[in-house]
N, C-alpha and C positions, 0 to 999 in steps of 0.2 A: 486656727490650724495648730495642731500639737507639734511642739519642737522635738527633734530627735533626742533619744535618750543617750546622754554621754556621761562619762564619769566626771566627778568633780575635778580630778587632777587635770584632765584635758580642757575642761570648760574654763578653768581659771587662767589659762595661757592663751585664750582665744577670745574673739569678739562675737561668738555665735549667740551668746545670751543677751547681746545688746538689743534693746527694744527700739526699733525704728518706728517712724510715724506710719502706723498700719492703716491702710485705707481699703475698705472692702471692695470698692468699685474698681480699683486698679487690678485686683486679682481676677477680674472677669476676663476670660480668655478671648471672647469675641471683641470686647472693648479694646483689649490690648492689640489684637490683630488689626482692627480698623484704624487705631491711632498710628500703629507702625506703618500701615499702608499709606495713610494720609501724609505722614512725615516723609516717607520715601518718595512719594509723588511730588511733594512740594520741593524736595531737594533736587530731583532730576529735571532735565530739560523736557518740558511737556509741550504738547501742541497748543494748549491755551496760552502758555508763556510766549510762544513764538508769535501767535496772533496778537497778543497784547503788546508785545514789543513793536510789531509792525504798525499797529494802530497809533502808538505813541510817537513813533519816529517819522511816519509818513503823513502826508496831507490826504484829504478825502479824495481829491482828483486822482491821485496816484493809486489809491487803494482799490479802485475798480479793476485795473489791470492786474494788480497783485492778487486780488481775490481769485481771478481766473487761474493764475499760477498755483495758488494754494489748492484749488480744486483739482488741478492736474496731479499735484503731489499726492493728494488723498486718493485719487483714482488709481494711481500707480501702486500706492500702498495696499489698496483693496485687491488689486490683481496679484500682488506678491503674497499677501497674507491669506487671501481666499475670501470668497463672498459669504461663507458660512460663519465668519467671526463677527463679533459685535463692533459697535462704534468705538469703544475704548481701545480695543486691540488695533483697529485701523489707524486711529489717531496716534497711538504709541509708535506704530510702524512708520507713519509719516514723519513724526518727530525724529526718529532714528535716521531716516533717509535725509532729512534736512541737515542733521548734525554730521552725517557722513559726507555730504556733497557741498557743504557751505563754503569750503575753501578749494574746491576742485572744479576744473573746467570740463572734465570728461570722466567716463566710467573706466577706471584703471583696474589693474589686477588686484591691488590691495582692497579697493572698494568692493569689487565682486566677491572676493574671499570673505570680507566682513559681512556682507548681506547674506551670502550662502551659509555662513556659520550661524547667523541669527535665525534665518527663516527656512533654510534648506534650498532646494532647486527653485529657480524663479525665472520668469520670462525676461530676457535681456532688454526687450523693447520697453518694459515698464521701468527698469532702472535708468535707461537713457532718458525717458520722458521726465522722470523725477529729477535727474541731474540737470536737464535743460531748464526746467521750471525753477529749480533752486538757484541756478546761475542768473536767471532773469531777475529774481528777487534780490540776491546778494549784490548785483551790479549797482544797486541804488545806495549801498552803504560802503563805508570804508572798511578795511580789514580790521582795524582796531575795535570798531563797534560790534562786529560779529564775534570777534574773539572775546570781547567783554561779556556778550550774552552767554556764550558757552562756559566761559571761565567762572562766571558768577555762580552757576550751579555747582561747579567743581570745587570752588572755595567753600561754599556752604557745606558740601558733603565732606570736605576735608577736615572740618572742625569737629566732626564726630569722633568719639573715642570708641575704638573697637572693644567688644565685650571681652573681659579677661586681661586686657593690656595693662591695667593698673594693679594686677595681682602679682605679688612676689611669689616665686616658685623655686623650690630647692630640691635637688636630687639626694641630699645627704640624709641618711637614716641614722640618727644619733642613738648611741647606747646610753641609756639613762643611768649614769653612774652618780653616786652621792657626792663625789669629789668635784664633779663638773658643775660649772655655773649654768643654770638653766637660761635659755634665751627668753628675754622679756619682750612682750608684744609691743611693737612700736619702736623698738631699738633699731638704730641704723645698722643694716647688714652690709656685708661686702657684695659687690656687684656679681651677679650670677648670670652666666650666658645660657641661652636655650639651645646652644649647639651641642647635640648629644655626643657626636664623635670627639669633640674637644674635651668634653667632660670625661669620657672613657679614657682618653689618652692621659689626662692629668691624674685621673683616679688610679690608673695602673702605675704611673710613675711614682706616686706617693707611697704605694704599698709594696712596690717591687724592691727586693734586696739589692744593694749596690754591688755586692760581691758574689753575684750568681756565677756558678760554674758553667763552663760551656756545655751545651747539651749535645747528646749524640744525635746521629742523623735520623733514625727511624723512631723517635719517641713522640710525645704529645705535641711538642712544638713543631715537629715535622708535619703532623696532621693539620695543625692550625695554619701553618705557612702555605701548605699545598691548597687548602680550601680557600685561603685568602687570594692566592694566585688565580685559582679557578673562577672565583666570583668577580675579581677585577677584570679578567679576560672576557667573561661572558656579558657582564653588565656595562663594560666600557667606562666604568667610573669606580671611585674608591668604595669598596664594600663596607657596609656598616658592621660594627663588631657584633651587634646582636644577631645579625643574619649569619655571621660566621659561626657564632656559638651554636645557634639552632642547627645549622647544617652539620657541624662537628658532632653534636649529640646524636643526630640521626644516623650519621655514618658510623659512629662508634657502636651504637646499638645494633646496627646491621653486621659490623665486623665481629662483634662479640657473640653473635648468635651461633647456633649449631648447624647452620646451613652449609652445604658444600660450596666449593668455589664456583661451579657452573651456575648453581641457583643464585648465588650472590652476584655473579657477573650480570645476569639478566636483570635483577632488581636494581643494581647500581646504574645500569644503562637506562632503565626507565626513569630513575630519579634524576640523573645528571645529563642525560641526552648525549648526542654525538660529540658535543664539545668537551665532554668529560672523559673521553677514552683514555687520554694520558693519565688523568687522575685515577681512574679505575685500575689501570695497570699497576701504578705505584702502590695503591692501597692493598691490592691483592698480593703483591710481592712481599710487602712488609706487614701483612695482617697480624701475624702472631706477635711480632715485636711491638707493634702499636698497642695491642690489647695488654700485653704484659707490662709495658712501661706505664701505661695509663693506670693500672691497678696498683703498681708498686711505688711509683714516684709521686712525691707531693711537694717538691721544692719550687717548681715554677708556678707563678701566680696564675698564668693563663690556664694551666692544667687544673688548678684549684677552682677557678671560676667555671671551667668546663664541667668539672665533677659536680659542683653545686647545682649548676643548671640542669644537668642530667638527673640529679636526684629530685629536683623540683618537678621535672617532667614526669618522672616515674612515681611521684607521690611519696617519696621517703622523707622529705623535709618540708612538709607543706606548711607547718606553723612557724611563726617568727622565733628567731633564736637569740633575740637581744633581751636585756635585763627585765624590765617591767612589761609583762605580756598583757596587752589590751586588745580584745577582739570586739569590734563593733558590728552588730548584725541587726538587720531590720526584721520585722515580724514575718515577712514572707521568706527570708533566708532561714529563719528558725524552723518554719514549717517544712521547708525543703530539706533541711538537714535531718529533721525527725523522720521524714519519709525515706530519705536515703539510708538511715540507720535501720529502719524497719525492713527495707529491701535486702540489706546485707544480712540481717538475721534470718529472713525467709530463705535466702539462697543457701546460707550456712546449714539450716535445718534440712533442706532438700539434699545437699551434698552428704550430710551425715546419714540421712535416711537411705540414700543411694548406696553409701558405703556399707551399711548394715545388711540391706536386703539384696544387694547386687544389681538392682535396677530401680528406677524411680517408680513409686507407687502411683496408680492412676488418680487416687484421691488428691495427691499433691499437685496434679496438673490441671485441676479444675480452674475454670476461668475466674478472674477477679474483676468484678464490675468496674471498680475504680480504674484499674489498669487498662481495661478495654476502652473506657471513656477517654483516658489520657491519650491512648494511641489514636483513637478516632479524631479527637480534636487536633492532634499533631498532623494527621493525614489531611484534614480539611485546611489547616494553615498552609501546608505544602501545596495543596491543589490550587490555592489562590494565586500562586506565582507561576502556574503552568499555563501556557497558551491553550485556549479551547481547541483551536484547529491547528494542531502541530503535526509535523511529519513523523516525529518519533512515535506518537500514538498509533499512526497508521502502520508504521513498521513493526510495532509490537503486535498488532493484530495479525500482520502477515506472518510473524514468526510462529504462530500456533500451528502445530503439526497434527494433521488428522490421520488416523491409523490406516485408512484405506484409500488415500489419495496418492497417486503416482504421477506427479506433475513435474517433469524435468525443467520446464521453463520457470515455474515458481521457485524451485530449488536454486536455479541459477540466480534469480533475483535476490535471494537471501544472502548470497556470497558477498564478500567485501569488494569484489571487483566490479559488481554491478553498480552503475551510476544511474539514478532515477532520472527519467526524462530523455535519456539517450536511446537512439534506435539500437535494437539488438542486432548483432552481426549475424550473417547467414552461417549455416553449418560449415565446418571445415571440409576441404575436398571439393569445393564448388568449382565448376568449370564455366568459363565465359567465352562466347564466340560472337564477334561483331563484324558484319559485312554490309554491303550496300543495301541488301534487301531486308534483312532482319537482324535483331540481336537476340542471342540465345543464352539463357542462364540455366545450367543443369546442376541440380542438387542431388547428390548420391543418396541411396537408401541408408537408413540408420540401422545399427545393429540391435537385435532384440535385447530386452532387459534380462540380465541373468536371474536365474531362479533363486529365491531366497530360501534360507534354511527352514523357515516356518511354513513354507508353502508345501502342501501335500495334496496330490491329486485325489479326487473323489471317484471311486469305482462304483459302477452301477450295481454290482453284486452286493455291495455293502448297504444299499438302501433298503427301505421296507418294501412290502409287497406292492403298494401303490406306485412307488417310484420306479420299481423294476418293470412294471407293466407299461408305464408311460414312456420310459426310455428303452424299450425293447429294441435290440439291434445295435445299441451303443455299448462300448466297452467301458468308457470312463468319460467324465466331464473334462472340458479343456481347462486351461490355466485360469482364465478369468472366471469361468463358472465355478471352479473349485474355491477361489478366493471368496466369492459371493455366497457360496452354498449355505453356510451356517446361518447367516442373517436371513436369506431368502426362504429357506426350507423349514427353519425351526423357530422363527419369530414372527410377530405381527407388525414389525416396524415399517413405517413408510420408507421408501428407498428411491434414490436417484442414481442411475447407472449411466455413466458417461464413458463410452468405449468406441474405438474405431469401427467403421462399417465392416461387417463380416466377422466380428470377433465372437459372435454367438450370443447376442443379447436376447434373441427369441427364446433360447433355452432357459435363460434367467427368468423370463416371464413365465415359462412353463413351471419352473420351481415354485414360484409364488402361487400359481394356479393349483399345483398339487398340495401345497400347504393348506390352502383354503378348503380343498376337497377333504383332506385329512381331518380338518376341524369338524366336519359334519359326517364322519365315518364312525358309526356306532354299532357294535355287535355284528360286524361284518356287512353292514348295509350303509350305503351312501344316501343320506336324506336329501334328495335332489330338490325338493320344494322349499328348502330353507335358505337357499343362497342363489345369487346370480353373479356372474363374472362378466365384466365389460372390458373389451379390448378396443381402444380408440386408435385407429390407423389413419394416417394423414391423407391417403388417397384410396379411391375405390379399387384400383388395381392391386394395391397392397392388401386391402381388406379381403379380397378374394383369395390371395395367396395365403394369408394367415388363417383364413377359414379352413382351407384344405389341409394346412399343416397341423393345426390343433385337432381337427376332426380325426386324422389318422392316428395321432398320438393318444388321444383320449377315448378312442373307440373301445379299447379293451375294458375301460372303466364304466362304459355305458353313459358317458357324458355327451350330450348333444350340443354341437356348435353350429350356429347359424349366422349368416351375414345379414346385417340390417343397414342398408344404404339406400340411396335414391333409386338404384337399379333393382334392388331386392327388397320388396316389401314383405312384411310378415303379419299374419293375422294375430289377433289377441290370444287365441288358443295355441298357436305355434310359439309365441313368445313365452307363454306359461310352461310349455313343455321343454323349453330350451334352458340349459344351464349356463351357457357361455355365448355372449353376443359379440360379434366383431362388427364395428360400426365406424363411421367417420365423425369428426368433431361436430359438423353442422347438424347431422342427424341426431346425435345424442343430445345436443343442445335443445333441439325441438322436443325430444322426448321428455327431458327433465323440466322443461318449461310448463308442460301440460299439468294442470292441477287436479284433473278429474280422471281421465281415462287411464293414464299410465302411472298413476301415483303409487300403486302397489309395486310396480316394476322397479322404480327408482329407490323405493324404501328397503327392498331386500337385496340390493347390490352390496356385496361384501368386499369386492376387490375391483379397483379401477386401474387399468393399465393404459398409460399414455405413451404411445410410440412417437419418436421424433419430437421430443419436447422443445428442441431448439426452434421449432416453427413459431414459438412465441414472438420471435423477432419479425415474422412475416405478416402479410395482410390477414392471414387466418389466425394470428395469435390471440386477438380478443375473444374468439370463440373458445379457445382452450382455457383462457383465463376465467371466463364466465363458468365453464364446466367445473374447474377446480374450486372456484369461490362458492358455487352452489353446493358442491359436495362437502366442503369444509363447514358450510353453514348447517347442512343437514346433520353432520357429526355433532356439532355443538348443540343444536336444538333438540335432537332426539336422543343424544348420548349413546348413539350406536357406533359400532366399530366398522369403519370403511377404510380399508388399506389402499394407499395410493402408491403406484410404482411408475416412475418416470424413466423412460429409455431415451438416450440421446447419443448421436454420433460425435458431434463436436460442440462443446459448451465451454467457452472461455471462463465466464463468471459463474462457475458451478455453485459457489456458496450462496449467491443471490437466489438462484433457482431452487436450491435445497431449502432455503428459508421460506420461499413462496409455497412450496409443496409440504411444508411442516415436516421436514426430514431432519432428524438428529444427525448433525455432521460427523459425530464421533461413532455412530453405529450404522446409519443407513446410507451414508454418502460414499460412493465408489467412483473414483476417477482414474481412468487408464489412458495414458497418452499414446503417441504413435509407436512407442517401443513395444506395445502389446499387440500390434497388428499381427494377424495370423501369417500374413505375407508382407515383408518390409516393402515400403513404397519409395521409388525414386521419382523425382519431379523435375520436369523440364518446362521452362517458361520461354515462349517465343514472342517477340514484339516486332510486328511488321512496320517498316518505317515510312512507306509511301504516304504522302499527304493527299494525293488524288484518290477519290473514293473508288472509282472503277478500277484503277491500278491496284489499290489496296486489296479489293476483293480477289482480284486475279492472283496477287502475290500470296494471299492467304490460301487459296486453292493449291498453288504450287508448293508452298511449305507443308501443307497438309498431306499432299501426295507423297512428298519426299519422306515424311515421317511414317506414313502408312507403309510405303514400299520397304523402308528399312526394317520394320517389324515383321512384315510378311516374309521377306528374304530370310530372316532368322528363324522362320517356322512358327511364328506366333499369330494368334488371332487378335484382331483389333476392333474396338468399338469407337466410332466417330460420333460425338454428340453435337447436334445442331439445335437451334432454338425455335424452329418453326416446322410444321408438318410438311409443307411443300418443299422446304429446304432439304429434307431427307432424300427425296428423289433427285433433286437438282444436284446435290453433292455427290450422290452415288454415280450418276451419269457422267459428271465431270471427272471423277476419278477413273472410271472405265475408259473414257475418251483419252485421257492423258496416258494411261497404261498402254492402250492400243497404238497411239501415236509414237510412243517410245519403244514399242515392240517389247513390252514387259508384262503383257497380260498373262503370260504363262505362269507367272508367280502366284497369280490370284485364282487360277482355275481349281475347282474342288478335286480332291483325290478320287480317282475312279476305283470303285470296289463293289463288292456284292451289296453293301448297304446303300450305295449311291443310287442304284436303280430304283429301289423302293422309295427313297427320299424324292427322287425326280417325279415319280408317279403321284406322290402326295402334293407336290408343288403344282402340278398340272391341274389338280382338282380345285385349287384355290380360286376364289372369285377375284382376287386382287391382281390386276394386270401387271403392275410394277413388280410384284413379287415373282411372277412367272417369268418376266423378261430379264430380271437381274440375276436370278439364281444360276444360270449356266456359266456366268462369268465369276462366280464365287462371292457375289455381293447380295445384300438384301437390306430392307428398311424395316423400321419398327416405330410406331407412334400410336397415340391414344385414339386417333380417328379410324384405325383399322378395326375390322371385326375381331372379336375375341378369339375365334378359332384360327384366324390368320396370324394373330399375335402369338398364340400358343405354338403354331406350326413353325414360325420363324425362330422362336426361342429354342424349340427342340432341335432344329437343324443346326443352329449355332452351337448348342451344347454338345452335339455329336460331331462337330468339326467339319460339316459340309459347307459352311459359310465361313470365309476367311475375314471379310470386312462387313460389319453391320453398322449402318448409318441410322441413328435413332435420336429421339428427343429425351429430355430429362425424365420423362415418365418411367423409362426403363430403369433408371438409376434409383428412383424413389420406390418403385413398385415391385420389381422383380429381382430376385437374387440370382443374377446371371453374370458371373465374373468373366473377365478376359485378361490376357497377360498385359495388354496395353490399352489405355483409353485416351482419346484425343478430344479436347474441347475446341471446336472450330468457331472462333468468334465469341465475344463476351457481351454483345449488345442484344438485349431482350426487349420486345415491345410490351409496354405496360398499358393495358387498355384503360385503366382508371386515370392515368396521367395523360394518355394520348401522345406518348413519346417513348423513345428508347431509353432504357436504363441499364446500368451495369449489372452483370451477373453477380449474385451474392456469393460471398465466400462459403456460406453453408452449402449452396448448390455445388460449388467447386469441390468441396471436401466430400460431399455425398457421391459425386461422379467419380472422383479419385478413389473412393472406397470400393469401386467395382474392379479396380486394377489388381491383378494377381489371383491366380487360382490356387487355393491351399493345397490341393492334392498334387499339382504338377510343377508349380513355379517356386523358385527360391526367392524371387522378388517380383514386384509389379512395377509398371511404369505409367505415370500420369503426365500428359502433355497438354498444355494450354496455349492456344494461339490467339493472341490479342493484338491490339495496336500498340505502337511503341510508347505512346504517352500513358498507357494504362499498365505498362510492364512493372514499374516501381510500385504502383498501387497494389497489385496482387502479390508482389514479393513482400511488401510490408504486412499485408493481411496474413500472409503465411507465417511470418515470424512473430508478429504481434496481433493476435486475433482480437478484433473489436468485440467488446462485450455485447451480448444481446440485451435488448431493452424492451420494455412493455410498449405495445401499440394500442393499449386499451382506450386511450384518450380519444382517438379518432371515432370510436364507435360507442362512446359513453352514453350518448343520447338514446341510441337504439336499445341498449341493454337496460338503461334506466326506465324507459317506457315499458319494456317487457315486464320488469319487476313490479312497476306500478299497476299494470293491468292485472297481474296475478295477485294483487293485494299483499305482496311480500313486503313492499315498502309503503308506508302510509304517507299520504300527502300532508 
């Protein structure tokens, strides 16, 4: 091993050149560590020493019972340390327990604290068992014998000399003057204390002048004294002089800056905290005087020391200032200094170049491979100390702001007042009513979001010819459609649109359809055989409505729209003549699985529109997932362009779904919360308290009737949602009976007028008996079991105002855009045929039904009322404030989908 390079002058007064007995084996690191470990183990009290001591002191007959006690101690140690640790750790713990309890009768506070400090939390029963076993063993010995056992190891350990204890150390820095006698190595020196505070006190007393003049109040000594008082008060002990010097330098640097008093006040408060308010006040009052005295005065030694320290910090006096200057550097330090000087020269050249040209040339900003490598290595070193699963990293992800996401809840979570894990409070202005029958929580409607400066409405007259034909009769797009317009109408980006029900998502789908048509519009002709557009609707009723809507809009362009569902089959020639298909997930899943017949159909699809994407969370979610996966696979395998548009009403974890649909969150992700509803929504939650099932149903009917009557008296129409087809008739008859018993049926009777007679004739032609019987009282029903013409008739009568109360199932909410001022959900228990039991109504269904509340043309706000049992009230309130994220349900149908792909030879065995 090469010795460090030192000058001859220094080597002659030291013993660094002294050759010791150099042994190669001793330098081996592993050998040193093993020897040190063995030495430490031999000096400490070990389990083997305890067993050996007992075997020597006790007879064989006594050792049988003692061995049982030793096993108890080992078992206790195993429970405290943990079963996943080795034998050595357990025996060390057992020795520690023996040493802790050998002179104790019970487990006291001191022993508990010692064990907890050594092992962390532990079962108290294990400590008690170890203490009892130790007492049974120690009862066989006198106190002196046990003390001798423990003291023996302590004495052996006490003979060791701590490293560095025999080295003489001095704080003195001698000026090498030729008149001074040089210290000779080995000469007896005066006793030097390692107490740094004592050294500083003595050092200051030696150098301080005895005839110092008294100092004025606001000079450097004032700063020193005030800082010393502050540190003594905050630390509750004598402050070290070095700490005072450092703080004085920092404070002087701040006081001498050009910052204003207000800026300086904030920085000083951050530095000193609330305890330093008095010091901050004094410093700011005497700021000018302190700085002037500091610069002009040099009499006081404390000031001189302070100035020297500041200069050292600022780099003005970095080299030694005593006689013979000797600088000792290792090879690594030399290389670092060279690299430092090169960096200084490079920066100086850049600044010079910037001064000549007025700006930094691009050539000087080119990357340096060595510099990049150094930064990369430094980043890796820092990453080693960062936890893999840290909250901070999650919070950093959350802080990313996407340009088209308007999520008030996420913005609230970013604020400093949000505490992770705590339940979010309900909106302000909430009203509660609690009586014997029910508890009511009423949440007022929220104000709409103000229009931003960058938001500009899109007028239909500004569109091209295709857009004007499709949106004929409309003057302009609404607010959400205008925000989405540029991405939907002029790009091929995949998109995910999350917006409240009734916000106009269908017209956004129309924008993407028109963009696709424009792609194939050449020389005034639309090449209809080059593309297919598929609209996947969640229900057959909605598919029929969407077919009618798109047919009317696209008819001027000559685009044919057909419905492809279980009810409406199409021949192969009809499919070839059709440019847009409206289908259900199950039907399109079957079509895309076929590898022979409809392969041409699936290959010319250019736009796939998925309505109500949040159904991924429901039982039909796996079908949607398989459709998306098959489409993405087709894009990758054929390198063709298939655009995916996802439409959703409520989607809490929109980022996850956007990733699943391959949507760029900075371009194609659009999220609009409740503030963008066309009609603001007020929500009421009613929890019926009765425990008796029959009484509970009766109370629900009573509460439902009161809510309906309140809305009808105000002149509003009401939709009451129930969860079974036969429940529609039963609920309607119950409401009519209560109205007649209370002599309040007159509020529900339809308005007599010229149109009423025509409506009555249409109702009498209906084949549905219940519709004919309920209509004269202003009531009607609607569910999927009715004929389509009867459903259409009921929808028309309700839309025209002839029906005041419509009792329906959730099919109406999902399938038909038929709004009312108020909607009421009566009961939240739904029968699940797969499970064979009743389950809670999902929050997605609740929000979809609430989406039907409020008519954009007539109402300033809508009302959504949910009537449930009292035990479910908090459940739905929490779902309202903290929507549970939707999750994949694909695992349940993994076997079916895998078999389908194997059968089609898409996956090889």
